N, C-alpha and C positions, 0 to 999 in steps of 0.2 A: 869495803865501802868506798864510794868515790868522794873525793874532796876537790874543791875548787881552790885555785891559788890566789884568786883575787886579781885586781888590776892595779896598774902603776899610777893611774891618774888621780887616785884619791877619792873617786866617786863611789858611793855605795852600790852594791850589787842590786839589780832591779828584779831578778828572778830568784825564786826559792829553790833550793836543792831538794828534790823530792825523793832521792834515792834512800836516805835514812827512813823516811816515812813509809815507803814501800817495804823496806826490810822489816820494820816493826809490824806492819800489817800482815805480812806473810808469816812471821813468827806467831802472831796471835791466831791466825787462821789454823796453823798446824796444831797449836795447843788446843784449840776448840775441837778440831777433828779427833784428837787423841782422847779428850775427855768425854765425848758423846758416846753413850753405850750403843752397841750394835742392835739393830732391830731383831727381836727374837720372838715375835708373835706370828701365828699362822692363821689363815682364813680357810675354814672348811666350806667347800662348795659341793652341793648335791648336783651331780651331773645327770641329765636325762638318760634313761636306758631304753633302747629300742626293743619293742616286743614284736618278734616276727609273726606271732600267732594272731595279732590284733588285725581284724579286717579293716580295709580302708573305709573311711567315713563316706556315707552317701549324701552328706550335706555339702552345699557349696561353700565351704570355709577354706579360704586361702591361708597358708601358714605364714605369709609375709604381709600382705595388704588386703584388707576387706573394705568394701565401699557400700555405704547406705545412701540410696538416692530417694528423695521424696519428690514425687511428680505432682503437677498441678491438680490432678484428679484425686488427690489424697492417697494414692497407692504408694506402697513402699517396695523398694527393690533392694535385694542383698546381692551384690556382685552381678547385677543385671537380671536376677531371677526374682519375679514377683513373690512377696511373702506377706504374711499378716504380721501385726504388731507382736502377737504372742510367739510366732516363729522367730522373729527378729530377736526377741528377748532370750529365747533358747540358744540361738547362735551366739549372742553376746556372752552368755554364761559359759558356753563351750570354749570361746576364744580366750576368756580369762584363765581357763585351766591349762591352756597350751603353754609350752615353754620352748622358746621365748614367745612372749605375747605378741601377736601380730598387730600391725598398725591399723587403726580404724579411721577411714576417711568418711566425712559426712558432707553430702551435697544436696541441699534442698533446692528445688526450682524456685526462681524468683517469684512466681505466682502461686507457690504451694501454700495451702492453708496453714495458718500459724498453729492451729490446734494440733494438727498431725505432726508438725515439726517439733512442737513442744513435748508431745507424748513420746516421740522418738528420743529426744534429748534426755527426758526423765529416765527412760529405760536405759540409756547409755550410762547416765550418772549412777543409777541404782546398781548396774552390773559391776561397777568398779574398774572399768577400762582405764588404763593409764596412758596409752599411746593413742591420742585422739587429735584429729585436725579437721578444719573446714576446707573444702575444695571449691574453687570457682568463685572466690570473693569478687573477682573483677567484673562479674556479671551484675553486681549490685551498685555500679557507679551511678546509675540513674534511678531515681525513686519516683513514686507517685504515679501520676497519669502518664508520664513519658515512658515509664517502665512497662505499663500495661499496653501501650501502643507499639512497643517493640523498638524504640529508638535507642 
């Protein structure tokens, strides 16, 4: 341990010697590390198994990102392919069974009917999708009459 000799002028020392404090803290840290038991639990993970006999799906489901687009004429598109609400619900159920679950992006047009958007959101909520996000929020900066005029 380090020690200071002091000064000859009789003035008190203005700084604290931190070396003993650091030594004590290191000893306490080592004691804590010795007394903590090692981690001894395991996590079992079921990894997916590829089935080479399974035919490729004929539906337009992307394993990474899927996009639902609601157009102003109330039509729904799944990854650019026109679908009905029932087909979209079937695709949503199939994506929830995929591992890992793909991200779902939702992009309604600014002038899309609220009823269609609401029905699509209810279907998404009912399907149990966990990775969900809205796309194109910047197009909603202008509301009301200015949005309909295209400003």
